[in-house]
C-alpha positions as CSV (number, residue, x, y, z in Angstrom):
1,M,-40.6,-25.6,-3.4
2,L,-43.3,-27.6,-1.7
3,R,-43.4,-31.4,-1.3
4,F,-46.7,-33.4,-0.8
5,R,-47.4,-37.1,-0.6
6,L,-49.1,-38.7,-3.6
7,K,-51.6,-41.6,-3.3
8,P,-51.9,-43.1,-6.9
9,T,-54.2,-46.0,-7.6
10,K,-52.7,-49.3,-8.6
11,E,-53.4,-48.5,-12.3
12,Q,-51.8,-45.1,-12.0
13,E,-48.8,-46.6,-10.2
14,Q,-48.3,-49.1,-13.0
15,K,-48.5,-46.2,-15.6
16,L,-45.9,-44.2,-13.6
17,F,-43.5,-47.2,-13.3
18,Y,-43.9,-47.8,-17.0
19,T,-43.2,-44.1,-17.7
20,F,-40.0,-44.4,-15.6
21,Y,-39.0,-47.4,-17.6
22,L,-39.5,-45.6,-21.0
23,C,-37.7,-42.5,-19.7
24,R,-34.8,-44.5,-18.4
25,K,-34.6,-46.3,-21.8
26,L,-34.5,-43.0,-23.6
27,Y,-31.8,-41.6,-21.3
28,N,-29.6,-44.6,-21.8
29,Q,-30.1,-44.6,-25.5
30,A,-29.3,-40.9,-25.7
31,L,-26.2,-41.4,-23.6
32,E,-25.1,-44.3,-25.9
33,E,-25.7,-42.1,-28.9
34,R,-23.5,-39.3,-27.5
35,I,-20.7,-41.7,-26.7
36,T,-20.8,-43.4,-30.1
37,Y,-21.0,-40.2,-32.0
38,Y,-18.0,-38.7,-30.2
39,R,-15.9,-41.9,-30.8
40,E,-16.7,-42.0,-34.5
41,K,-16.6,-38.2,-35.3
42,G,-14.8,-36.6,-32.5
43,I,-17.5,-34.0,-31.8
44,S,-20.4,-33.9,-29.3
45,I,-24.1,-34.0,-29.9
46,R,-26.0,-31.1,-28.5
47,Y,-29.2,-31.2,-26.6
48,T,-31.1,-29.5,-29.5
49,D,-29.9,-32.2,-31.9
50,Q,-31.3,-35.0,-29.7
51,Q,-34.5,-33.1,-29.0
52,N,-35.2,-32.6,-32.7
53,Q,-34.9,-36.4,-33.1
54,L,-37.8,-37.1,-30.6
55,P,-40.6,-37.1,-33.2
56,T,-38.7,-39.7,-35.2
57,W,-38.0,-41.7,-32.0
58,K,-41.7,-41.7,-31.3
59,Q,-42.5,-43.0,-34.7
60,E,-40.0,-45.8,-34.4
61,H,-41.2,-46.6,-30.9
62,P,-45.0,-46.1,-30.7
63,E,-45.0,-46.8,-27.0
64,Y,-43.5,-43.4,-26.3
65,K,-46.8,-41.8,-27.3
66,E,-47.9,-42.8,-23.8
67,V,-45.4,-40.3,-22.3
68,H,-45.9,-36.6,-22.3
69,S,-43.6,-34.8,-24.8
70,Q,-42.3,-32.3,-22.1
71,V,-41.3,-35.2,-19.9
72,L,-39.2,-36.7,-22.7
73,Q,-37.6,-33.4,-23.3
74,N,-36.7,-33.1,-19.7
75,V,-35.0,-36.5,-19.8
76,L,-32.7,-35.2,-22.5
77,Q,-32.1,-32.0,-20.5
78,R,-31.1,-34.1,-17.5
79,L,-28.5,-35.9,-19.6
80,D,-27.3,-32.6,-21.1
81,Q,-26.9,-31.1,-17.6
82,A,-25.0,-34.3,-16.5
83,F,-22.5,-33.6,-19.3
84,V,-22.2,-29.9,-18.3
85,N,-21.5,-30.9,-14.7
86,F,-18.8,-33.3,-16.0
87,F,-17.1,-30.8,-18.3
88,E,-17.1,-28.3,-15.4
89,K,-15.5,-30.9,-13.2
90,R,-18.4,-30.9,-10.8
91,A,-19.3,-34.6,-11.4
92,R,-18.1,-37.8,-12.9
93,F,-18.8,-38.9,-16.5
94,P,-22.5,-39.7,-16.9
95,K,-23.3,-43.3,-16.5
96,F,-26.2,-45.5,-17.6
97,K,-29.1,-45.7,-15.3
98,N,-30.8,-48.8,-13.9
99,K,-34.3,-48.9,-12.5
100,F,-33.1,-47.8,-9.0
101,M,-31.3,-44.8,-10.3
102,F,-34.1,-43.3,-12.4
103,R,-37.2,-42.9,-10.2
104,S,-38.6,-39.5,-11.1
105,I,-40.2,-37.5,-13.9
106,T,-40.7,-33.8,-14.4
107,Y,-43.4,-31.7,-16.0
108,P,-41.6,-28.4,-16.7
109,Q,-44.6,-26.4,-17.7
110,A,-47.4,-26.8,-15.1
111,R,-50.7,-25.0,-15.3
112,A,-53.1,-23.8,-12.6
113,R,-55.7,-26.1,-14.1
114,Y,-53.6,-29.1,-13.1
115,F,-54.7,-28.7,-9.5
116,H,-58.2,-29.2,-8.1
117,E,-58.9,-29.6,-4.4
118,N,-56.6,-32.4,-3.2
119,Q,-55.7,-33.7,-6.7
120,V,-53.0,-33.0,-9.2
121,Y,-53.3,-33.7,-12.9
122,L,-50.4,-35.5,-14.5
123,P,-50.6,-35.6,-18.3
124,K,-50.9,-39.2,-19.6
125,I,-51.4,-40.4,-16.1
126,G,-54.6,-38.6,-14.9
127,W,-55.9,-37.0,-11.8
128,V,-53.9,-38.3,-8.8
129,R,-54.8,-37.9,-5.2
130,M,-52.4,-35.4,-3.4
131,M,-52.1,-35.0,0.4
132,A,-51.7,-31.3,0.5
133,H,-51.0,-30.5,4.1
134,Q,-50.8,-26.8,3.6
135,P,-52.3,-24.3,1.2
136,F,-50.4,-23.2,-1.9
137,D,-50.9,-20.9,-4.9
138,A,-51.6,-23.2,-7.9
139,A,-51.2,-20.4,-10.4
140,S,-47.6,-19.8,-9.3
141,V,-46.5,-23.5,-9.7
142,K,-44.4,-23.9,-12.8
143,I,-42.7,-27.3,-12.4
144,I,-44.2,-30.6,-11.2
145,N,-41.7,-33.3,-10.2
146,V,-43.0,-36.8,-9.3
147,K,-40.7,-39.1,-7.4
148,F,-40.8,-42.6,-6.0
149,H,-38.5,-43.3,-3.1
150,D,-38.6,-45.3,0.2
151,G,-41.7,-47.1,-1.1
152,R,-43.8,-44.0,-1.4
153,W,-44.8,-41.3,-3.9
154,D,-44.0,-37.6,-3.6
155,V,-44.8,-34.6,-5.7
156,N,-42.5,-31.6,-5.6
157,L,-44.0,-28.3,-6.7
158,T,-41.6,-25.5,-7.8
159,Y,-42.6,-21.9,-8.1
160,G,-41.4,-20.1,-11.2
161,T,-41.1,-16.6,-9.7
162,E,-40.5,-16.1,-6.0
163,A,-42.2,-13.3,-4.2
164,V,-39.9,-10.5,-3.0
165,V,-39.6,-10.7,0.8
166,S,-38.5,-7.6,2.7
167,R,-35.3,-8.0,4.6
168,T,-35.4,-8.1,8.4
169,E,-33.4,-5.5,10.3
170,I,-30.5,-7.2,11.9
171,Q,-30.8,-7.3,15.6
172,N,-29.0,-10.6,16.4
173,A,-26.4,-12.5,14.5
174,V,-24.6,-15.8,14.9
175,G,-21.6,-17.5,13.4
176,I,-21.6,-21.3,12.8
177,D,-18.7,-23.6,12.4
178,L,-19.4,-26.9,10.6
179,G,-17.8,-30.0,11.9
180,V,-17.8,-33.8,12.0
181,L,-18.0,-34.6,15.7
182,S,-20.6,-31.9,16.3
183,L,-22.4,-30.9,13.1
184,I,-22.6,-27.3,14.1
185,A,-21.0,-25.1,16.9
186,T,-22.3,-21.6,17.2
187,S,-20.6,-18.4,18.4
188,E,-22.9,-18.5,21.4
189,G,-21.5,-21.9,22.5
190,E,-24.4,-24.0,21.4
191,F,-23.8,-27.4,19.7
192,F,-25.9,-29.4,17.3
193,E,-25.1,-33.1,17.3
194,N,-24.1,-35.1,14.3
195,P,-26.3,-38.3,14.7
196,Q,-24.2,-40.1,12.0
197,W,-27.1,-41.9,10.6
198,L,-25.0,-43.8,8.0
199,Q,-22.6,-45.2,10.6
200,K,-25.5,-46.3,12.8
201,S,-27.1,-48.2,9.9
202,E,-23.9,-49.5,8.4
203,G,-24.3,-53.0,10.0
204,R,-27.8,-53.4,8.5
205,L,-26.6,-52.0,5.1
206,K,-23.7,-54.6,5.0
207,R,-26.1,-57.4,5.9
208,K,-28.5,-56.3,3.1
209,Q,-25.7,-56.0,0.7
210,R,-24.4,-59.6,1.5
211,Q,-27.9,-60.9,1.1
212,L,-28.2,-59.3,-2.2
213,S,-24.8,-60.6,-3.4
214,R,-26.0,-64.2,-2.6
215,K,-29.1,-64.0,-4.8
216,K,-29.1,-65.3,-8.3
217,K,-28.8,-62.5,-10.9
218,G,-32.1,-62.0,-12.7
219,S,-34.2,-63.8,-10.1
220,K,-37.2,-62.3,-8.3
221,N,-35.5,-62.8,-4.9
222,R,-32.6,-60.7,-6.1
223,E,-35.1,-58.0,-7.1
224,K,-36.7,-58.1,-3.7
225,A,-33.3,-57.9,-1.9
226,K,-32.3,-55.0,-4.1
227,Q,-35.5,-53.1,-3.2
228,K,-35.0,-53.7,0.5
229,L,-31.4,-52.4,0.3
230,Q,-32.6,-49.3,-1.6
231,C,-35.3,-48.7,1.0
232,L,-32.8,-48.7,3.8
233,H,-30.6,-46.2,1.9
234,D,-33.6,-44.0,1.4
235,H,-34.4,-44.3,5.1
236,V,-30.9,-43.1,6.1
237,A,-31.2,-40.2,3.6
238,N,-34.6,-39.2,5.0
239,Q,-33.3,-39.2,8.6
240,R,-30.4,-37.0,7.5
241,K,-32.7,-34.5,5.6
242,D,-35.1,-34.3,8.5
243,H,-32.3,-33.5,11.0
244,L,-30.9,-30.8,8.7
245,H,-34.3,-29.3,8.1
246,K,-34.9,-29.0,11.9
247,I,-31.4,-27.4,12.5
248,S,-31.8,-24.9,9.6
249,R,-35.3,-23.9,10.7
250,S,-34.1,-23.4,14.3
251,L,-31.3,-21.1,13.2
252,V,-33.4,-19.1,10.8
253,D,-36.2,-18.6,13.3
254,R,-33.8,-17.3,16.0
255,Y,-31.3,-15.2,14.1
256,D,-31.5,-12.3,11.6
257,L,-28.0,-12.8,10.3
258,I,-26.2,-16.2,9.9
259,C,-22.5,-16.3,9.0
260,M,-21.0,-19.6,7.9
261,E,-17.8,-20.9,6.3
262,D,-17.6,-21.3,2.5
263,L,-16.0,-24.7,2.7
264,P,-14.4,-26.4,-0.4
265,V,-16.4,-29.6,0.2
266,T,-15.4,-31.2,-3.1
267,G,-11.7,-30.9,-2.3
268,M,-12.2,-32.0,1.2
269,M,-13.9,-35.2,0.0
270,K,-10.6,-36.3,-1.5
271,N,-9.3,-37.0,2.0
272,D,-9.9,-40.8,2.2
273,R,-10.0,-40.7,6.0
274,L,-12.7,-38.0,6.3
275,A,-14.7,-38.5,3.1
276,K,-17.4,-40.7,4.6
277,S,-17.9,-38.5,7.6
278,I,-18.0,-35.3,5.5
279,A,-20.5,-36.9,3.1
280,N,-22.7,-38.1,6.0
281,A,-22.6,-34.6,7.5
282,S,-24.0,-33.1,4.3
283,W,-22.6,-29.6,4.8
284,G,-23.6,-28.6,1.3
285,K,-27.2,-29.7,1.8
286,L,-27.3,-27.8,5.1
287,A,-26.0,-24.6,3.4
288,T,-28.7,-25.0,0.7
289,Y,-31.5,-25.3,3.3
290,L,-30.2,-22.3,5.2
291,E,-30.0,-20.2,2.1
292,Y,-33.5,-20.7,0.9
293,K,-35.1,-20.6,4.3
294,A,-33.3,-17.4,5.1
295,K,-34.3,-15.9,1.8
296,N,-38.0,-16.8,2.3
297,A,-38.0,-15.4,5.8
298,G,-36.2,-12.2,4.9
299,K,-33.2,-13.1,6.9
300,H,-29.5,-12.7,5.9
301,L,-26.9,-15.4,5.2
302,I,-23.2,-14.6,4.6
303,T,-20.5,-17.1,3.7
304,V,-16.9,-16.2,4.7
305,P,-13.5,-17.6,3.8
306,P,-12.6,-20.4,6.1
307,H,-8.8,-19.7,6.4
308,Y,-7.5,-19.7,9.9
309,T,-10.9,-19.6,11.6
310,S,-9.9,-22.5,13.9
311,Q,-6.3,-21.3,14.5
312,R,-6.8,-17.6,15.1
313,C,-7.7,-16.5,18.6
314,S,-11.1,-14.9,18.9
315,G,-10.3,-13.2,22.2
316,G,-9.1,-10.0,20.5
317,C,-5.4,-10.6,20.3
318,G,-5.6,-12.4,16.9
319,T,-2.8,-14.8,17.7
320,I,-2.4,-17.8,15.4
321,V,-2.4,-20.9,17.6
322,K,-1.7,-23.9,15.4
323,K,-3.3,-27.2,16.3
324,N,-4.3,-30.4,14.6
325,L,-7.7,-32.0,14.5
326,S,-7.2,-34.0,17.7
327,V,-6.8,-30.9,19.8
328,R,-10.3,-29.8,20.8
329,L,-9.4,-26.9,23.1
330,H,-8.2,-23.5,22.0
331,Q,-5.6,-22.2,24.4
332,C,-4.1,-18.8,23.6
333,P,-0.6,-18.1,25.1
334,T,-1.0,-14.4,24.5
335,C,-4.3,-13.5,26.1
336,G,-4.9,-16.7,28.1
337,L,-8.3,-17.5,26.4
338,E,-9.4,-21.1,26.8
339,I,-12.4,-22.1,24.7
340,D,-13.6,-25.0,22.6
341,R,-11.9,-24.8,19.3
342,D,-15.2,-25.0,17.3
343,V,-16.8,-22.2,19.3
344,N,-13.6,-20.2,18.8
345,A,-13.9,-20.8,15.0
346,A,-17.6,-19.8,15.1
347,I,-16.8,-16.5,16.8
348,N,-14.1,-15.7,14.1
349,I,-16.6,-16.6,11.4
350,L,-19.2,-14.2,13.0
351,H,-16.5,-11.4,13.1
352,R,-15.6,-11.9,9.4
353,G,-19.2,-12.0,8.4
354,L,-19.9,-8.7,10.1
355,E,-16.9,-7.2,8.5
356,I,-18.0,-8.3,5.1
357,R,-21.5,-6.9,5.6
358,H,-20.0,-3.6,6.9
359,Q,-17.8,-3.3,3.8
360,A,-20.7,-4.1,1.5
361,S,-22.9,-1.4,3.1
């Protein structure tokens, strides 16, 4: 996937915001319909049922003729996926969206003719200026996603079929241990800091939240305060993403095999004392970045079970040395090894990864 900056005109920007409004209205209406239908009849509405109702919806609401049909179908697909995530216990029950929670639209069937020089064609919107900072294969782009965040417009281009990249022969490997104090500790003793962007901006976020709470509901000042708060949240998210991208790129460029823990992040988030720190570390997002970067570069990524990686001695004796989170030094009474506990865990992760790869081959 590639992301480029968009530079829509004021007229195009108004059309995009109006499209967001209509799509959000459809999403909320479809969600209300599902809830009401289940309460009255005890059965759920399927995506295909709601999709088949779109022509009737357009007749009853002529303004929806200004929105591309595939964009509307994608809105219903988002809602359907939200219910799938809920039933599979991967997310909470879908909730109604406000204007700050619905800020993107998707064209799921892009065409090569939608791109011309530094422009992208968005049906019902027109040709929009695109700041393409690198070349790309327009014929391979299958999905176009337009998003507004942090006061700017971006377009995400997704390729339908990825080119097969030959795997690199493994000459060097590394194990990485994910943490809160240090985001990553490697088996070679290198540490990547955890900047804790959320904690650093917490004071400003609280002030913005208090300013928002004092504004009169429905007023323009409240709307402005809400936008400022949202921009600050976006800024923190962008800082976090940028840091994770740099770390993942550094690891993929230097190592042919990366071994990491397969952590149960969802279960760990239930710990009230660590939930905020774990969420701010974004271990899941880092794993995603490593996975697709390694795949594109022909490198290897292996996830291993995390059991006893911190407790087991990596010096060769395999002794289990129990210690709580406050103990930062691994001291083995059997072989006398003294090493940082996170580095010890990273070495164990590397050993397990190499074992798994050997067994697979």
